[in-house]
C-alpha positions as CSV (number, residue, x, y, z in Angstrom):
1,X,-3.0,-13.5,19.6
2,X,-4.6,-9.6,18.6
3,X,-2.2,-6.8,17.9
4,X,-3.3,-3.4,17.7
5,X,-1.2,-0.1,18.0
6,X,-2.2,-0.1,21.9
7,X,-0.2,-3.2,22.4
8,X,2.2,-3.6,19.7
9,X,5.6,-2.3,21.0
10,X,4.6,-4.8,24.3
11,X,4.2,-7.8,21.8
12,X,6.9,-7.3,19.0
13,X,9.4,-9.1,21.2
14,X,7.3,-11.7,20.9
15,X,6.4,-11.5,17.2
16,X,10.2,-11.2,16.7
17,X,10.7,-14.5,18.7
18,X,8.3,-16.3,17.0
19,X,9.7,-15.7,13.6
20,X,13.2,-16.3,14.3
21,X,12.2,-19.8,16.3
22,X,9.5,-20.8,13.5
23,X,10.4,-23.6,10.7
24,X,7.9,-21.9,8.6
25,X,5.2,-19.2,8.3
26,X,1.7,-18.4,7.1
27,X,0.3,-15.6,6.2
28,X,-3.1,-14.0,5.2
29,X,-4.4,-10.5,4.3
30,X,-7.9,-8.5,4.4
31,X,-8.3,-5.3,2.1
32,X,-10.8,-2.8,1.6
33,X,-11.2,-3.8,-1.8
34,X,-9.8,-6.4,-4.7
35,X,-9.6,-4.9,-8.2
36,X,-10.8,-1.8,-9.8
37,X,-12.9,-2.0,-13.0
38,X,-10.9,0.5,-14.6
39,X,-7.6,-1.5,-15.1
40,X,-9.8,-4.8,-16.0
41,X,-11.5,-7.8,-14.0
42,X,-9.3,-10.9,-13.8
43,X,-10.1,-13.2,-16.7
44,X,-9.9,-16.9,-17.9
45,X,-7.5,-16.1,-20.6
46,X,-4.7,-13.8,-19.0
47,X,-1.3,-14.3,-19.7
48,X,0.7,-14.1,-16.2
49,X,2.2,-10.5,-17.3
50,X,-1.9,-9.4,-17.8
51,X,-2.5,-10.5,-14.6
52,X,0.1,-9.1,-12.9
53,X,-0.7,-5.8,-15.2
54,X,-4.5,-5.6,-13.8
55,X,-3.6,-6.3,-10.1
56,X,-0.6,-3.9,-10.0
57,X,-2.5,-1.3,-11.2
58,X,-6.1,-1.9,-10.2
59,X,-5.7,-3.5,-6.3
60,X,-3.2,-1.3,-4.9
61,X,-5.2,1.7,-4.7
62,X,-7.1,-0.5,-1.8
63,X,-5.6,-0.8,1.9
64,X,-4.3,-4.2,3.1
65,X,-5.8,-3.2,6.8
66,X,-5.6,-6.8,8.6
67,X,-2.7,-9.0,8.4
68,X,-2.5,-12.5,10.0
69,X,0.8,-14.3,10.8
70,X,1.2,-17.8,12.0
71,X,4.3,-19.2,12.8
72,X,4.9,-22.9,13.0
73,X,7.7,-24.5,15.1
74,X,8.7,-28.1,14.5
75,X,9.6,-29.9,17.5
76,X,11.4,-33.0,16.9
77,X,11.1,-34.9,20.1
78,X,7.1,-34.8,19.9
79,X,6.5,-34.8,16.4
80,X,4.5,-32.0,16.9
81,X,4.1,-28.3,15.6
82,X,3.6,-25.3,17.9
83,X,1.3,-22.8,16.1
84,X,1.6,-19.2,17.2
85,X,-1.0,-17.4,15.3
86,X,-1.0,-13.1,15.4
87,X,-3.7,-11.0,14.1
88,X,-2.5,-7.3,13.2
89,X,-4.7,-4.4,13.0
90,X,-3.1,-1.9,10.6
91,X,-4.0,1.9,9.9
92,X,-1.6,4.4,8.2
93,X,-2.1,7.0,10.8
94,X,0.1,10.3,10.5
95,X,2.6,10.4,13.1
96,X,3.2,14.0,12.2
97,X,2.6,17.0,9.8
98,X,5.5,15.8,7.8
99,X,4.7,11.8,7.9
100,X,2.4,10.9,4.4
101,X,-1.2,11.1,4.8
102,X,-2.2,8.1,2.6
103,X,-5.5,7.8,0.4
104,X,-7.1,4.6,-0.4
105,X,-10.1,3.3,-2.2
106,X,-13.0,1.2,-0.6
107,X,-15.1,-1.4,-2.6
108,X,-18.5,-1.7,-1.4
109,X,-19.0,-5.4,-2.1
110,X,-15.9,-6.2,0.0
111,X,-16.5,-4.0,3.0
112,X,-20.2,-5.5,3.0
113,X,-18.6,-8.8,3.2
114,X,-16.5,-8.2,5.6
115,X,-19.1,-6.5,7.9
116,X,-21.4,-9.7,7.6
117,X,-18.3,-11.6,9.1
118,X,-18.2,-9.5,12.1
119,X,-15.2,-7.8,11.1
120,X,-14.2,-4.7,13.6
121,X,-13.4,-1.5,11.8
122,X,-14.1,0.4,14.1
123,X,-10.6,-1.2,15.7
124,X,-9.0,-0.8,12.2
125,X,-9.2,3.1,12.4
126,X,-9.0,3.6,15.9
127,X,-6.1,0.9,17.0
128,X,-4.6,0.2,13.7
129,X,-1.0,0.1,13.7
130,X,0.6,2.4,11.2
131,X,3.9,1.8,9.1
132,X,6.3,3.3,6.7
133,X,8.1,2.3,3.7
134,X,11.8,2.5,4.2
135,X,12.0,5.3,1.9
136,X,9.4,7.4,3.6
137,X,11.6,6.4,7.2
138,X,14.5,7.8,5.6
139,X,13.0,11.0,4.2
140,X,11.4,11.7,7.6
141,X,14.4,10.6,9.6
142,X,16.7,13.1,7.4
143,X,13.8,15.7,8.0
144,X,13.9,15.5,11.8
145,X,17.9,15.5,11.7
146,X,18.1,18.8,9.6
147,X,15.4,20.1,12.1
148,X,17.5,19.4,15.0
149,X,20.6,20.8,13.5
150,X,18.8,24.2,12.8
151,X,17.1,24.2,16.2
152,X,20.7,23.8,17.8
153,X,21.7,26.8,16.3
154,X,19.4,29.0,18.1
155,X,19.3,29.9,21.6
156,X,15.8,28.2,21.6
157,X,14.1,26.4,19.3
158,X,11.2,28.4,19.8
159,X,12.5,31.2,18.3
160,X,13.1,29.5,15.2
161,X,11.0,30.6,12.5
162,X,10.6,29.4,8.8
163,X,9.5,32.9,7.7
164,X,13.0,34.4,9.1
165,X,11.5,35.4,12.9
166,X,10.0,38.6,11.2
167,X,7.4,40.0,13.7
168,X,3.6,40.4,12.3
169,X,1.1,42.7,14.1
170,X,-1.3,41.7,16.4
171,X,-4.9,41.9,14.9
172,X,-7.4,44.0,17.2
173,X,-9.5,40.3,17.7
174,X,-6.4,38.7,19.0
175,X,-5.3,41.2,21.5
176,X,-7.4,40.0,24.2
177,X,-6.1,36.5,23.8
178,X,-2.6,37.2,23.8
179,X,-2.8,39.2,26.9
180,X,-4.8,36.6,28.7
181,X,-2.0,34.1,27.6
182,X,0.8,36.6,28.8
183,X,-0.7,36.8,32.4
184,X,-0.8,33.2,32.5
185,X,3.0,32.9,31.7
186,X,3.7,35.8,34.4
187,X,1.9,33.8,37.0
188,X,3.5,30.7,36.1
189,X,7.0,32.4,36.2
190,X,5.8,33.7,39.9
191,X,4.8,30.0,41.2
192,X,8.1,28.2,42.6
193,X,6.2,25.2,42.4
194,X,5.5,24.6,39.3
195,X,8.0,24.0,36.4
196,X,5.4,23.0,33.4
197,X,2.5,24.9,32.0
198,X,-0.1,23.7,28.7
199,X,-1.6,26.9,27.4
200,X,-4.9,26.7,25.9
201,X,-5.2,24.9,22.5
202,X,-5.1,27.5,19.9
203,X,-4.6,27.6,15.9
204,X,-1.3,28.1,13.8
205,X,-1.8,31.9,13.6
206,X,-2.0,32.5,17.4
207,X,0.6,30.4,18.3
208,X,2.9,32.4,15.9
209,X,1.5,35.3,17.8
210,X,2.2,33.7,21.2
211,X,6.0,32.7,20.2
212,X,7.0,36.5,19.0
213,X,4.9,38.1,21.9
214,X,6.2,35.6,24.8
215,X,9.8,36.0,23.0
216,X,9.6,39.6,23.2
217,X,8.3,40.2,27.0
218,X,9.8,37.5,28.8
219,X,13.4,36.2,29.9
220,X,15.0,33.6,28.5
221,X,14.7,31.2,30.9
222,X,11.6,29.6,29.7
223,X,11.5,26.9,26.6
224,X,8.1,27.0,24.3
225,X,7.5,23.6,22.2
226,X,4.1,22.9,20.6
227,X,2.7,19.5,21.4
228,X,-0.4,17.3,19.8
229,X,-3.1,16.2,22.2
230,X,-5.5,12.7,22.1
231,X,-7.8,14.9,20.1
232,X,-5.3,16.6,17.7
233,X,-5.5,19.7,19.2
234,X,-2.5,21.8,19.5
235,X,-0.9,23.4,22.0
236,X,2.2,25.2,23.3
237,X,4.1,23.8,26.4
238,X,6.0,26.3,28.5
239,X,8.6,25.0,30.5
240,X,11.1,26.7,33.2
241,X,15.1,26.4,32.2
242,X,18.1,27.6,34.2
243,X,20.5,28.5,31.3
244,X,21.9,26.9,28.1
245,X,22.5,23.5,29.5
246,X,19.2,22.9,30.6
247,X,18.0,24.4,27.0
248,X,20.2,21.8,25.4
249,X,18.9,18.8,27.4
250,X,15.5,20.3,26.8
251,X,16.3,20.0,22.8
252,X,17.7,16.7,22.9
253,X,14.7,15.4,25.0
254,X,12.6,16.8,22.3
255,X,14.8,15.0,19.3
256,X,14.8,11.9,21.0
257,X,11.2,11.7,21.7
258,X,10.7,12.5,17.8
259,X,13.1,9.8,16.6
260,X,11.0,7.8,19.5
261,X,7.9,8.5,17.5
262,X,9.2,8.3,14.0
263,X,10.3,4.6,15.3
264,X,7.1,3.6,16.4
265,X,5.7,5.2,13.4
266,X,7.7,2.5,11.0
267,X,5.2,0.0,13.1
268,X,3.9,-2.8,11.4
269,X,6.9,-2.8,8.4
270,X,9.4,-3.9,11.1
271,X,7.3,-7.3,11.2
272,X,7.1,-7.6,7.4
273,X,11.2,-6.6,7.4
274,X,11.9,-9.5,9.9
275,X,9.6,-12.1,7.7
276,X,11.9,-11.0,4.7
277,X,15.4,-10.8,6.4
278,X,14.8,-14.6,7.5
279,X,14.6,-16.1,4.3
280,X,12.4,-19.0,5.5
281,X,9.1,-20.9,3.7
282,X,6.1,-18.5,3.6
283,X,3.0,-19.8,3.1
284,X,-0.2,-18.4,1.6
285,X,-3.7,-19.6,-0.1
286,X,-4.0,-17.9,-3.2
287,X,-1.4,-15.6,-2.3
288,X,-0.5,-13.1,-5.2
289,X,-2.6,-10.5,-4.3
290,X,-1.6,-10.8,-0.6
291,X,2.4,-10.4,-1.9
292,X,1.5,-7.5,-4.1
293,X,0.3,-5.5,-1.4
294,X,3.0,-6.2,1.1
295,X,5.6,-5.4,-0.9
296,X,3.9,-2.2,-2.5
297,X,2.3,-1.1,0.8
298,X,5.3,-1.7,3.3
299,X,8.4,-1.4,0.9
300,X,8.5,0.0,-2.3
301,X,6.3,1.0,-5.4
302,X,5.6,-2.2,-7.7
303,X,8.0,-2.3,-10.6
304,X,5.9,-1.6,-14.0
305,X,7.5,-4.4,-16.0
306,X,6.4,-8.2,-14.9
307,X,9.8,-9.7,-15.1
308,X,11.3,-6.7,-12.8
309,X,8.3,-7.6,-10.0
310,X,8.9,-11.3,-10.4
311,X,12.9,-10.7,-9.8
312,X,11.5,-8.1,-6.8
313,X,9.3,-10.6,-5.0
314,X,12.1,-13.4,-5.2
315,X,14.8,-11.4,-3.5
316,X,12.5,-10.5,-1.2
317,X,10.7,-13.7,-0.5
318,X,13.1,-16.4,-1.6
319,X,10.5,-19.4,-0.7
320,X,7.1,-19.5,-1.5
321,X,4.4,-22.0,-1.4
322,X,0.6,-21.4,-2.4
323,X,-1.6,-24.2,-0.8
324,X,-4.2,-22.9,-3.2
325,X,-1.9,-24.1,-6.4
326,X,-1.2,-27.5,-4.4
327,X,-4.9,-28.4,-4.0
328,X,-5.4,-27.6,-7.9
329,X,-2.3,-30.1,-9.6
330,X,-1.4,-33.7,-8.6
331,X,-1.3,-35.6,-6.7
332,X,-4.1,-33.4,-4.8
333,X,-6.3,-32.6,-7.6
334,X,-8.5,-35.6,-7.7
335,X,-8.8,-35.6,-4.3
336,X,-9.8,-32.0,-3.4
337,X,-13.3,-31.4,-4.7
338,X,-13.2,-27.3,-3.7
339,X,-10.1,-25.7,-3.1
340,X,-11.5,-22.6,-1.2
341,X,-9.7,-22.2,1.9
342,X,-12.7,-23.3,4.4
343,X,-13.7,-26.6,2.3
344,X,-9.9,-27.3,1.9
345,X,-9.5,-27.4,5.7
346,X,-12.3,-30.1,5.9
347,X,-10.9,-31.9,3.3
348,X,-7.8,-32.7,4.6
349,X,-8.9,-33.7,8.3
350,X,-10.5,-36.9,6.9
351,X,-8.8,-39.9,5.1
352,X,-7.0,-40.2,2.8
353,X,-5.4,-37.1,4.6
354,X,-4.0,-37.3,8.4
355,X,-5.5,-35.2,11.0
356,X,-2.7,-32.5,12.3
357,X,-1.6,-32.4,15.8
358,X,-0.8,-29.0,16.9
359,X,0.4,-27.3,20.3
360,X,-0.9,-24.0,21.0
361,X,0.8,-21.8,24.1
362,X,-2.1,-20.6,26.1
363,X,-1.6,-16.9,25.1
364,X,-2.5,-18.2,21.6
365,X,-5.4,-20.2,22.4
366,X,-7.8,-18.3,20.9
367,X,-8.1,-20.1,18.0
368,X,-9.3,-23.5,17.7
369,X,-9.3,-25.5,14.5
370,X,-12.5,-27.0,14.9
371,X,-14.4,-23.8,15.5
372,X,-14.2,-21.5,12.2
373,X,-13.3,-18.3,12.2
374,X,-12.7,-17.9,8.7
375,X,-12.1,-14.1,6.9
376,X,-10.0,-13.0,10.2
377,X,-6.4,-12.8,8.8
378,X,-4.8,-14.3,12.1
379,X,-7.4,-17.6,12.1
380,X,-7.2,-17.9,8.0
381,X,-3.3,-17.6,8.3
382,X,-3.5,-20.2,11.0
383,X,-5.7,-23.3,8.9
384,X,-3.7,-22.3,6.2
385,X,-0.8,-23.9,7.8
386,X,-2.5,-26.6,9.2
387,X,-3.9,-27.3,5.1
388,X,0.3,-27.4,4.3
389,X,1.2,-29.5,7.1
390,X,-1.5,-31.9,6.6
391,X,-0.9,-32.2,2.6
392,X,2.8,-32.2,3.3
393,X,2.4,-35.4,5.4
394,X,0.4,-36.6,2.7
395,X,3.1,-36.3,0.0
396,X,5.5,-38.4,2.6
397,X,3.2,-40.9,2.8
398,X,2.4,-41.0,-0.9
399,X,6.0,-41.2,-1.7
400,X,6.5,-44.0,0.9
401,X,8.6,-41.8,2.9
402,X,6.8,-42.1,6.3
403,X,8.4,-39.0,7.4
404,X,6.6,-36.8,10.0
405,X,8.0,-33.6,8.9
406,X,8.9,-33.1,5.2
407,X,11.3,-30.4,4.9
408,X,10.8,-27.1,3.0
409,X,14.0,-28.1,1.0
410,X,12.5,-31.4,0.4
411,X,12.3,-32.8,-3.4
412,X,8.8,-33.4,-2.9
413,X,8.0,-30.1,-2.4
414,X,9.9,-28.7,-5.7
415,X,6.5,-28.8,-7.9
416,X,5.0,-26.1,-5.8
417,X,8.1,-23.6,-4.6
418,X,7.4,-20.3,-6.1
419,X,4.4,-21.1,-8.0
420,X,1.8,-18.7,-7.1
421,X,-1.6,-19.9,-8.3
422,X,-3.5,-18.4,-11.0
423,X,-7.4,-17.8,-10.4
424,X,-9.8,-18.6,-13.0
425,X,-7.3,-18.8,-15.9
426,X,-7.3,-23.5,-16.5
427,X,-4.4,-23.6,-19.1
428,X,-2.1,-21.3,-16.8
429,X,-2.5,-22.5,-13.5
430,X,0.5,-20.7,-11.9
431,X,2.5,-17.7,-12.4
432,X,6.3,-19.4,-11.9
433,X,8.2,-16.4,-10.0
434,X,11.7,-18.3,-10.5
435,X,11.6,-19.6,-14.1
436,X,9.6,-19.4,-17.4
437,X,6.0,-19.0,-17.4
438,X,3.7,-21.7,-19.3
439,X,2.5,-20.7,-22.7
440,X,-0.1,-23.1,-23.7
441,X,-1.8,-23.6,-27.1
442,X,-4.3,-21.1,-27.6
443,X,-5.4,-21.8,-31.3
444,X,-8.6,-22.8,-30.2
445,X,-9.4,-19.2,-28.6
446,X,-10.9,-16.3,-30.6
447,X,-11.5,-12.6,-30.1
448,X,-15.0,-11.8,-30.9
449,X,-16.1,-7.8,-31.4
450,X,-19.9,-7.5,-31.9
451,X,-22.6,-5.0,-31.1
452,X,-23.0,-3.9,-27.3
453,X,-27.0,-5.0,-27.7
454,X,-25.5,-8.6,-28.0
455,X,-26.3,-11.0,-25.0
456,X,-24.7,-14.5,-24.6
457,X,-27.0,-16.2,-26.2
458,X,-26.5,-14.2,-29.7
459,X,-22.3,-16.0,-29.1
460,X,-23.5,-19.1,-28.5
461,X,-25.5,-19.2,-31.7
462,X,-22.9,-18.0,-33.7
463,X,-20.6,-20.5,-32.6
464,X,-22.9,-23.4,-32.4
465,X,-21.8,-25.0,-35.7
466,X,-18.6,-25.9,-34.0
467,X,-19.9,-27.2,-30.5
468,X,-19.6,-26.2,-27.0
469,X,-17.8,-23.0,-26.1
470,X,-16.4,-21.2,-23.2
471,X,-17.4,-17.6,-23.1
472,X,-15.3,-15.0,-21.2
473,X,-16.8,-11.3,-21.6
474,X,-14.3,-8.5,-22.0
475,X,-16.3,-5.6,-22.1
476,X,-19.9,-4.7,-23.4
477,X,-18.8,-5.4,-27.2
478,X,-16.0,-7.8,-26.8
479,X,-15.4,-11.0,-25.7
480,X,-13.1,-14.5,-25.8
481,X,-14.9,-17.6,-27.0
482,X,-12.7,-20.8,-26.9
483,X,-14.0,-24.3,-28.4
484,X,-14.0,-27.5,-26.4
485,X,-13.4,-29.2,-29.9
486,X,-10.0,-28.1,-30.4
487,X,-10.3,-29.7,-33.9
488,X,-12.8,-26.9,-35.1
489,X,-10.4,-24.2,-34.9
490,X,-9.4,-23.7,-38.4
491,X,-13.0,-24.1,-39.9
492,X,-13.9,-21.1,-37.2
493,X,-11.8,-18.4,-39.1
494,X,-12.9,-19.8,-42.6
495,X,-16.3,-19.6,-41.8
496,X,-16.9,-16.6,-39.2
497,X,-14.0,-14.2,-40.6
498,X,-16.3,-12.0,-42.6
499,X,-19.2,-10.2,-41.5
500,X,-20.6,-6.7,-41.0
501,X,-22.3,-6.9,-37.7
502,X,-19.3,-8.9,-35.9
503,X,-15.8,-9.7,-36.5
504,X,-13.5,-12.9,-35.3
505,X,-9.9,-13.0,-34.9
506,X,-7.3,-15.4,-33.5
507,X,-6.5,-15.4,-30.0
508,X,-2.6,-14.7,-31.0
509,X,-4.0,-11.8,-33.8
510,X,-5.7,-10.0,-30.7
511,X,-2.8,-10.2,-28.8
512,X,-0.1,-8.9,-31.7
513,X,-2.9,-6.1,-32.3
514,X,-2.7,-5.0,-28.4
515,X,0.9,-5.1,-28.4
516,X,1.2,-2.9,-31.4
517,X,-1.6,-0.4,-29.9
518,X,0.3,-0.3,-26.7
519,X,3.6,0.4,-28.7
520,X,1.8,3.4,-30.5
521,X,0.5,5.0,-27.4
522,X,4.1,5.0,-26.3
523,X,5.3,6.5,-29.6
524,X,2.8,9.1,-29.3
525,X,3.7,9.9,-25.3
526,X,7.2,10.1,-25.9
527,X,6.8,12.5,-29.0
528,X,4.4,14.6,-26.7
529,X,7.3,14.7,-24.0
530,X,10.1,15.5,-26.6
531,X,7.7,18.3,-27.9
532,X,7.2,19.6,-24.5
533,X,11.2,19.2,-23.6
534,X,12.2,20.9,-26.9
535,X,9.5,24.3,-26.7
536,X,11.6,27.4,-26.8
537,X,10.8,31.1,-26.5
538,X,12.2,33.4,-29.5
539,X,11.5,36.9,-28.9
540,X,7.7,36.7,-28.7
541,X,7.2,33.4,-31.1
542,X,6.9,30.0,-29.1
543,X,9.0,27.5,-31.4
544,X,8.6,23.8,-30.8
545,X,11.6,21.6,-32.1
546,X,9.9,18.0,-32.8
547,X,12.2,15.3,-35.1
548,X,14.2,18.3,-36.4
549,X,11.3,19.8,-37.5
550,X,10.3,23.6,-36.5
551,X,6.9,24.5,-35.8
552,X,5.6,27.6,-34.9
553,X,2.7,27.2,-32.2
554,X,-0.5,28.8,-34.2
555,X,-1.9,30.5,-30.6
556,X,1.6,32.7,-30.2
557,X,1.6,33.6,-33.9
558,X,-0.5,36.8,-33.0
559,X,0.4,37.4,-29.7
560,X,0.2,41.3,-29.3
561,X,1.4,44.2,-27.3
562,X,-1.9,43.6,-25.4
563,X,-1.0,40.0,-24.6
564,X,2.9,41.4,-23.4
565,X,0.6,44.0,-21.2
566,X,-1.4,41.1,-19.5
567,X,2.3,39.4,-18.8
568,X,3.5,42.6,-17.3
569,X,0.2,43.2,-15.3
570,X,0.6,39.4,-13.9
571,X,4.3,39.9,-13.0
572,X,3.2,42.8,-11.1
573,X,0.5,40.9,-9.2
574,X,3.2,38.2,-8.6
575,X,5.4,41.0,-6.7
576,X,3.0,42.3,-4.9
577,X,1.9,38.5,-3.5
578,X,5.6,38.7,-2.5
579,X,5.6,41.7,-0.6
580,X,2.8,40.5,1.3
581,X,4.4,37.1,1.8
582,X,7.0,39.2,4.1
583,X,4.9,40.0,6.8
584,X,5.1,43.8,7.0
585,X,3.3,45.2,9.8
586,X,-0.4,46.4,9.6
587,X,-0.5,44.9,5.9
588,X,-3.2,42.0,4.9
589,X,-3.9,40.3,8.6
590,X,-6.6,38.1,7.1
591,X,-4.4,36.3,4.8
592,X,-1.7,36.1,7.3
593,X,-3.7,34.4,9.6
594,X,-5.4,32.1,7.1
595,X,-2.1,30.7,5.8
596,X,-1.1,30.4,9.3
597,X,-4.1,28.4,9.8
598,X,-3.6,26.2,7.0
599,X,0.4,26.1,7.7
600,X,0.2,24.8,11.2
601,X,3.5,24.3,11.9
602,X,3.7,26.7,14.9
């Protein structure tokens, strides 16, 4: 089922019911990009903590803009699963001027790949479902409540102004416009058959002029409200009212409408909250990046510390299984030649695996397991769930369990629970969310620095006496080199540790140096912060206290009367700007108009 902003509200009850009834879920995401080179690419010798730091810093600037969810409900009578795949288009459309206006990166290779797969970018940007984090939602809700309380204290919300209702003079070039609108309001008041009037779209400065002019010229039996059209044009709506009770009713309607808009803006985050609240098993394929985006984009910023991330993720999604990991460890490792999702799906449909029999309700029948639609998030989630069922059934047969359904709590699934696949890392296949991560011996791995002109052939030549090696480039002048024959590791340091053009150190030594460098950087940063916090002004001299040592900043030693004079001139200019901001008649009209156009609250 395709879900966009246009049908999200009517589909939400189906989504909620499917989640509540499901035995487990499968998810998948599509992104505007994958990683940022400034934070490093995933490497074969990353530790779990390093991998998290790279992804959390280098990936969250991209946008998850298509989300696939497939719920699977087991029918004990038929032994089949009922699958309900949903394909959500997501885009953070601001619903008001106060709501977040998100920035995100795009990676050309990712966009090009999705385009080659027929991805509908227009649908994302035009019809994507909005979302808000809980913090963003609460901030906006508090703002609306405060605004409502303020407006209720005035005779009309139209007469409330953040600029204290000080009138401004109407510029000559705006008088014709204001006069024409006032005539429209006059005609509107005299027409008993019409109760609502939409004024022409105009900018914030013009609306300010209209608010103050209509307030002064007409009786209090009309209500003014600014609205936004489909093409983002803003205009004033004039409504006839009969008295204070009618006015209060209008204000309540406005407040209710704004709260409804806010609830709609929470949008797709409501789906994520339902998944988290269910506490049920969540399946993904190579799902670490999906989970990082889900937490950061729809709930809260990611923790800086890796262990805090693991705790945060486990509290949010307590039961996770990664089918990519399942395919890469025993007992599946020898049976599955390729663990990419498309290839995995082909493999688990034939012996020794068994075909999965699935029921698809009519409204969800747009996906067919026999017709590949890879890289559409809804379809990928659907296929991920089918792969999980097939491999789970194999485990039952493998253990002579002979069960049609392996429970999510089954001990047969314990080796895979809450472990997320680590791509490209052979000796640490997974991140252990609820336990201690693997710490393999990397005594056969060396960190090599060399001239940037060197190529792979130069490194192979350097290590040729020690047999075959695996190279992992870090940057233009450094790389990790791993020996296939670990017995030669001791000989490497004895033979290659002395050279002018290159330097070879052990893997453990390189990590120790990196930790020391990081700690040194943090100390320097704390030192600078302490300096800034301890800056004190004493007469004409700026003193800086750092570690109980008084230093006098050189540039202030020569502060002269001329400098003090310049400071006084700046203060006088600030005062003058403050006067201008009070909107005194006949002063600085161009500045006023520009400000109202930029601060378009009217």
